[in-house]
C-alpha positions in Angstrom: 87.6 117.5 146.3 87.5 119.8 143.3 91.2 120.3 143.4 91.5 116.3 143.2 89.3 116.4 140.4 91.4 119.1 138.6 94.6 117.0 139.4 92.9 114.3 137.8 91.9 116.2 134.9 95.5 117.5 134.3 97.2 114.3 134.3 97.4 112.6 130.9 98.2 109.0 132.1 94.9 109.3 134.4 92.7 110.3 131.4 94.3 107.8 129.3 93.6 105.0 131.6 90.0 106.5 132.2 89.4 106.3 128.2 90.8 102.8 128.3 88.5 101.6 131.1 85.4 103.2 129.2 86.1 101.3 126.1 86.9 98.1 127.8 84.0 97.8 130.0 81.6 98.9 127.2 83.0 96.0 125.2 82.6 93.5 127.8 79.1 95.0 128.5 78.4 94.2 124.8 79.8 90.8 124.5 79.8 89.1 127.8 76.4 87.2 128.3 76.8 86.6 132.1 74.3 88.9 133.9 76.8 89.4 136.8 79.7 90.6 134.5 77.0 92.8 132.7 76.3 94.4 135.8 79.9 94.8 137.3 80.8 96.3 133.9 78.0 98.7 134.4 78.6 100.0 137.4 82.6 100.3 136.2 81.5 102.3 133.3 79.1 104.7 135.4 82.0 105.6 137.7 84.1 106.1 134.7 81.7 107.9 133.0 81.2 110.5 136.0 84.9 111.4 135.9 85.0 111.4 131.9 82.3 114.2 131.8 84.4 116.9 133.2 87.3 116.1 131.0 85.4 115.9 128.1 83.8 119.3 129.0 87.2 120.8 129.7 88.4 119.9 126.1 85.3 121.0 124.4 85.6 124.6 126.2 89.1 125.1 125.2 88.0 124.3 121.6 85.3 126.7 121.9 88.0 129.4 123.4 90.4 129.0 120.9 87.6 129.4 118.1 86.7 132.5 120.1 90.2 133.7 120.3 90.2 133.6 116.3 87.3 135.5 115.8 88.6 138.1 118.3 92.1 138.1 116.9 93.5 141.6 115.9 94.6 141.3 112.1 97.9 142.9 111.4 100.2 143.0 108.0 101.9 139.8 107.4 105.6 140.7 108.0 108.5 140.4 105.4 110.0 137.8 107.7 106.8 135.7 107.6 106.3 135.8 104.0 109.9 135.0 103.1 109.5 132.0 105.4 106.3 130.9 104.0 107.6 131.3 100.5 110.6 128.9 101.4 108.1 126.6 103.0 106.0 126.6 99.7 103.0 127.6 101.5 100.9 131.1 101.7 99.9 132.9 104.6 96.7 134.7 103.9 96.2 136.3 107.4 98.1 137.2 110.4 96.3 137.7 113.7 97.3 138.5 117.4 95.4 137.3 120.4 96.0 137.3 124.3 98.0 134.3 126.0 101.0 132.2 124.9 99.4 130.3 121.8 100.1 129.8 118.1 98.0 127.8 115.9 96.5 127.8 112.1 93.1 127.7 110.8 93.1 127.0 107.3 95.7 129.8 105.9 95.4 132.1 108.6 98.2 131.9 111.3 97.4 133.2 114.9 99.8 134.3 117.5 99.5 135.2 121.0 101.0 138.4 122.4 102.7 136.5 125.5 104.3 134.0 123.0 105.9 137.0 121.0 107.4 138.6 124.2 108.6 135.3 125.4 110.6 134.3 122.5 113.4 135.6 120.4 113.4 136.6 116.8 114.8 133.1 115.5 112.4 131.3 118.0 109.4 133.3 116.5 110.5 132.3 113.4 110.6 128.7 114.3 107.2 128.5 116.1 105.8 130.1 112.8 107.9 127.6 110.7 106.2 125.0 112.8 102.7 126.3 112.1 103.6 126.5 108.3 104.5 122.9 108.6 100.6 122.3 109.7 99.6 124.1 106.7 101.9 122.4 104.3 100.5 119.0 105.4 97.0 119.9 106.0 95.3 117.8 103.2 97.5 114.6 104.2 96.8 115.1 107.7 92.8 115.5 107.5 93.1 112.2 105.0 95.1 110.3 107.6 92.9 111.3 110.3 89.9 110.3 108.6 91.0 106.9 107.3 92.4 106.1 110.6 89.2 107.0 112.6 86.9 105.4 109.8 88.8 102.4 109.5 88.9 101.5 113.5 85.2 103.0 113.8 83.9 100.6 111.6 85.2 97.5 113.3 83.9 98.7 117.0 80.6 99.8 115.5 80.0 96.5 114.1 80.7 94.5 117.4 78.7 97.3 119.4 75.9 96.5 117.0 75.5 93.2 118.4 74.9 95.1 121.9 72.4 93.4 124.3 71.3 94.1 127.5 69.0 92.9 130.1 65.9 95.0 130.5 66.4 97.8 132.9 63.2 99.4 134.0 61.7 99.3 130.7 62.9 98.8 127.1 62.8 102.6 126.5 64.7 103.6 129.5 67.2 100.6 128.3 67.4 102.0 125.0 68.2 105.5 126.6 70.9 104.0 128.8 72.5 102.1 125.8 72.3 104.9 123.7 74.3 107.1 126.3 76.8 104.4 126.8 77.6 104.2 123.3 78.4 107.6 122.7 80.3 107.9 125.9 82.5 104.9 124.7 82.9 106.6 121.2 84.0 109.6 122.3 86.4 107.9 124.5 87.4 105.5 121.6 88.0 108.3 119.1 90.4 110.3 121.6 92.5 107.3 122.3 92.6 106.4 118.6 93.6 109.9 117.7 96.6 110.0 120.0 99.0 108.4 118.0 98.0 110.5 114.9 98.2 114.1 116.6 101.6 113.0 118.1 102.8 112.0 114.6 101.5 115.3 113.1 103.2 117.5 115.8 106.5 115.7 115.3 106.2 116.3 111.7 105.8 119.8 112.0 108.8 120.1 114.5 110.8 118.1 111.9 109.4 120.6 109.2 110.7 123.6 111.5 113.8 121.7 112.4 114.7 121.6 108.1 113.5 125.2 107.8 115.0 127.1 110.5 117.4 124.7 112.4 116.8 122.6 115.2 118.3 125.0 118.0 115.5 127.7 117.3 112.7 125.1 117.5 114.2 123.4 120.6 115.1 126.6 122.4 111.6 127.8 121.9 109.9 124.6 123.0 112.1 124.9 126.2 111.1 128.6 126.9 107.4 127.6 126.4 107.0 125.1 129.1 107.7 124.6 132.9 109.5 121.9 134.7 105.9 120.2 135.5 104.9 120.0 131.9 108.3 118.9 130.4 107.3 115.3 130.8 103.6 115.6 130.4 102.1 114.9 127.2 98.5 115.7 126.1 95.9 114.2 123.7 97.0 116.7 120.9 100.8 116.7 121.7 103.6 114.6 122.9 105.5 116.0 125.6 108.2 118.6 125.4 110.9 116.0 126.5 110.0 113.6 123.9 110.0 116.4 121.1 113.1 117.8 121.9 114.5 114.1 121.9 113.1 113.5 118.5 114.6 117.0 117.3 118.1 116.0 118.9 118.2 112.8 116.9 
């Protein structure tokens, strides 16, 4: 049972369908006046929400682990190669940290690299990964504005429609209010996840394109291929397009 749930959580397509079901049933629940449809939508929403909880929990834990890794990073002097690359990119890296695992990310102007990643990749491939992360630093303000504009615009429409939410009384008015509040919060999380997917993918592809221009497509391409396996080659996520798609875009 737990293995089936874990496989479900790991499958992006199944997660995406689940997000869509939650938002769709919430919309039906709020707009369709028929009591039978409302009860059916509520039942579907309840089942989907039970599956949604471990998924959103896993994503939250992953984010917390990343921040924890950042806090526990070992600070090292910035190498001449990274300094030269950042100057070429027109950005500034203030700190360089090393953590466990096969990872690479930036927080503000701090670059963090995983030990396993450094061991797996050649010098040129490591430079390509750094160039990708520098692309995130360079486009930080633009990407933040893009995310906020996209979310606020779509969320305003959704919140307006859900502000008209009406439900028959379940047990009592206070219990009904609690049920509706929980439903709206779950649906908002699912909705924000859905709408952020194309933005996140666009940002990652832009960073790949920046790395391609900075160090050459062959290095970022080979780094991507080394950092994935056959099972994950065609599997995207909420934050990254699939390696297959990223390689295709680099080859264009």
